[in-house]
Residue, then its C-alpha position, 0 to 999 in steps of 0.5 A: m730274459g734280459s736284466g731289464g725285464g720286469r718281475v712276475r709275482g710268484g716267480r718267472q712263470g706267469i701271464r703279463q698283459a701287453y697291448s698294441p696301439g689301437t687295442p682297447t685297454p682292458g685294465p682297471g678303470a676302463d668301462q665295460g664296453s672297452r673291455l673287448q680283448g687283451l693281448f697277453l704274454l704267457v711267460v714260461g722260463d725264458s720263452a714268451f708266447a702272445l695270447l689274445l684273450p677275449g674280454a670275458i676271460w680277462e674279466s675272470a682271470a686272476v692276472a698279476i700284472d707287474s711289468c711288461s718290459f722285456s729288453n731282449r724282445e723289445v716287448k713293452c706295455d703301455g706306459d711303464g707297465w704298471e696298471g691301476e693304483f700304486f697304493p690301492g688300499i689307501s684313500k686320500i688322507k683327511y683331517e679327523g682331529p686329535s681324538s681320531k685313532n685312525p693312523l691314516s688321518f691327520k690329527w693336528y694338521n688341517a691344511e685350510e685352517e687359519i693359524l696366526g693369520k695364515k692357512m696351515k698349508d701356507w705356513f708349512r708348504f710341505s714337500v715330499a723328498f723323492w730320494h728317501t721316500f722312493r729310493g730308500t731301501g733300508a740298506d745300511p753299512f752293515g746290512a742289505p736292503t730290507k724293502s722293495w716296494p711292489w712297483e719296483d722291478g729290481t732294475n735301474s731302467l728308464e721305464m722303472a724311473k717313470r713308473r717310480m715317478r708316477a708312484h711318487f705323484e700318487f703318493s703326494e696326491k693322497l697325502g695332500v702335499d702339493k710340493w716335491c723335491f729331488h736330486d737329479k740322480d734320484i729320478a733318472p738313471d745314469g747313461k754311459t755319457l753325460t749326454e746320454t745321462n741328460a737325455n734320460l733325465d729329460a725323458v723322466v722330466a717330461l713325464a714329471k711335467e705332465l704329472q705336475e700339470r694334472t696334479k698341480i704338484t710342483p717342486l719346492w726345490g731341485t738339486a744335483q747329487l754330487f757325492l755318490h759317484p766315485r768321481y766325486m770322492h775328493g769333492a765336486a766344487t772342491s775336487s783337486e781334479v779340474g775335470v771333476y770340477a767341470y763335470a760337476a758344473a755341467q751336472v749342476k747346469k743341467a739340474m738348474e735347467v730342469t728345476h727351472y723348467l719344472g717350476g721349482e721355487n728353490y735350488v739347493f747346494w749340499g756339499g756332502r764331499e766339499g771338505y777334507q779328510t786330512l789337512l796334510n794333503t789339502d790346500m784349504g784356501r784354494e779349495l774354498d776359492h774354487l767353491a766360491s767361484f763355482l757358486q758365483a757361476a751358479v748365480n750367473y747362470k741362474k740369472k742367464i736362464g731367468f730362474n727367479g728361485t732362491l739358491l740355498i746352501e745346506p750346512k752340515p759339519q761332517e759325514p761323509t767328510k771329516h770336516q765339511y766347509d759349510w759346518d753350520a749356519a754361522t760358518a756358511f754366513a761367514f763364507l758368503q760374506k767373505y766371497g760377496l755372496s751373502g745377497e745371493f744365497k739363503l740357507n736350508i737348515e736341517c735339524n739333524h745336521a744341527t745336532l751333528s754340529g753341536h747345536s740345537c735346530h732352534h739355534e741354527l734356525e735363529t742364527a739363519r733368521i737373524n741374519g736374513l738367511l732362513g730359506n727352507i727347512d729339512a724337517n727331520t731329527g736325529d737320535p741324541q744317543i747316536g752320533w751320525d745322521t739318522d734322518q728320522f721323522l720329527t716327532d718331538i713336540g717340544e722341538a717342533t714348537l721351537v722350530m715353528l717359533s723361528v718360522v713364525r718369527n721369520g714370517g714364514l718360509a716362502p718361497g721355501g718350505f718344509n721337506f721331509d729329509a727323513k726315511l723309514r727305519r730299516e725295520s719298517t717295511d710296509v707300504e703304509d709306513l710311508f704314509i704313517a711316517h709323513i702323517s706323523g711328521m706333519d702332525t708334529l709340526a702342526r702341533g708345534l704351530r698350534n703351540v706357538a699360537k698359544l705362546i703368542e696369545d698368552g704373551s707371558l714368554a714375550e713379556l718375560v723377554r721384554k722385561r729382561y732387556q728393558s734397561f736398554d729401552t732408555e736413552l743410553g740403550a738407544l745410543i748403544e743400539s744405534g752404534k753411537a755410544d762411545f767409551e767415554t760416555l759409557e764410562k761416565k755412566a758407569i761412574e755415575w751409577g756405581e755397581p750395577s744391579v743384575a736381575s734374575g734371568k728367570q730361566e725356570l719360569s721361561e721353561m715353565i711357560f714353554q712347557s705349559v703349551l705342549 
């Protein structure tokens, strides 16, 4: 049997359902009148025999339907070979309130509830990340994969990609999330050539478009994966090989087209290998110039195809490179300013990346916000005892409150939002864990938003900050803040006033106020 064939539960022997055009579908969901007959494949070892079974036998048979794709014999089931639901034991997740003990329910996230003048769903604009949720295997540098979801057949076929896409949309619907995000390589397999690869992507995107129209779930953003393939070992836009640079440009061009076609609201650039391992063999200035030219070409192409979404850069200090050029929000801002790109891009801030750069997530969000660059948030966190990117779901209420404080100060994130760049732990292997993890992450951020509302309604923290800077609410302060205060004027005031008094910073009081709402 070819490697593209699906699995039969319990081994290679078994019955697989198939049916030809015009044959009434006997699968789950069909009415009794349509269950007239079913065409099945009896598989024994490497042999396959066709069986036409009456509906009555179909009704009583305990058939484990998995995949009907046999590459050798070109036998395929309708669609991608999966019948029924992907998550049959899980209903749509509902809000049940803080007292609920049901792990498959929201305790704090109530999508339609208004907080600070907006519905919760509009503050968050939650998005399911395709790569961690549907391509994560639990593998790590020290161990093999620990999970394979029931719908996976062990192949990287086009049929498998389509099946996976359907599973994704069912998951998002049941979770109650109306946005998703993806890398091009997450959703479709590579072909032998760029043209074949693009054709594979088009086939899966066509299905995604159909699913979007039915579910009203649309992309928060799309991107191109420019770090996994060996061709990108020296980088993509910063590669020392012009052929790689051109290939990366072609890949981004296609990914931008796909994102635009699917109605994506943003496009992300994460340069996982746009950096260096050593400066001894690196022309840093030339690489940065190349990167700027690449991003300018993306700006130009965005305008050419009429894509009105936001272009986002996602800072990260290192990993997999020793040093990544967009180290943190401030570094990315300096880069954009130097190359005249600051009006064309915003930032996608990931909390775990902030940790790696030596900052808090709140610091990175505020740096982006005050410079008009806060566009989207990769909602995750890292382990403070581990020095690498662990991509855990955010469950710290205090951190979530600080995150939402920045979001509220920013007036929201639209057209950006929150995507869960977070993965199940290697040891979490149940399908329901996918739901529990997302529910927990959404509830944590929702609780953070509720806490921010308490802070704002109470007003004590804002008043503490106002009083701390009240000496600038004066005539001289106004001159300073408008850039009109010269050194001579300031010197005169210093002489006139003498030694200045310095008030307490009230850090402990600010922390007490903050903790009171958690």
